[in-house]
N, C-alpha and C positions, 0 to 999 in steps of 0.2 A: 504494500500500500504506500502511496506517495505521502511524503510529509505534508501535514496540513489538511489532508482529506479525511473525512469521517468514514467509518466502515461502510456506511450506506450513502452512496453518492446520489445526488439528485438526478433526475432524468436529463437535465441540461448538462450536468457535469459528465455524465456517461456519454452523451452525444459529443461533447468537446473532446473527451478522452479518445473516443472512436475516431474522430476526425484527425486528431494528432497522430494516432497510430497509422491510419491510412496514408497520411502525408509523409510519414517517416519511412514507410515500406514501399511506396510506389512513386513513380515519376509521372507527372501530368503535363500535357495530355499524354495518355498512354492506354495500354490494354489493362483492364482490371479483371482479375479472375474471380469467379463466383462458383461455389459448389452449392447446388440446390437439391434437396431431397423433397419429393412431392408424391402425392397419390399418382398412380399410373392411370390417369384419366385424360383423354384427349383434350377436354376443356381446360384442365389445369395446365397441361403442357402448352397449349396454345396461349393461355394467359401469361405464362412465364416468358415465352418467346416474344409476345406482344410488348410486354413491359421492357424487356431487355433491348428491344429495337425501337422503342418509342422515341420521339423527338429527333429522329434521324440518326440515332446511335448505330454504329456499325458492329455487327456480331462478327468477331474475328475467328472464333471457333466454337463448336458445340459438340460435345460427346455425351452420350447418354447410355445408361445401363439399367436394365430392369433388375429388381430384387429377385432372389431365387423363387419366391412365391408369386411374383408378378404383381403384387399389390402396390409397390412403390417403384419409383424410378429416380435415379441419381443423374443430375445434369452437371456437367462441367462446362462452364461458359467463359469466354473471354470477350469482353465488351469494351470498345473504345470509348473512353470518357475524357472530359476536358479538365476535371478538377476533383479534388478529394471530396468536396461538397456534393458534386454530381454522383460520385461513386457511393457515398453514404446514402444519398436519397434513392439511388437505384436499388441498393440492397434493402432498404426499408420498404420500398414499393413491392418488391418481390416477396418479402416476408409477409406482407399484408394480403397476399392472394390466398383465398380459401383453398385449402388442399395442400398448401406448402407447409412442410413440417420443419425444415431447417434451412438456413442460408448461412454459409460461411464465406 
């Protein structure tokens, strides 16, 4: 834990920490990797792809793998983004899709 931070950060502090981490780990503009686990449902897959490519963003790569039971699918995406703020917002919008379980 950083000095001066309480054990329970506010949502705004968590957002600022996430942005700082994204800025430290990636160069912008650049390709931003995302790993998404979702239900294996065509509507969910379409929604993930629509959000990833919204606003003219370029999908640089997409790999997907179904779970052994076929209930879930893992997506590995690289999306061209202009800033850490855009990368953070993209991740948040994908997390908000009904049927998405995890976004890393």
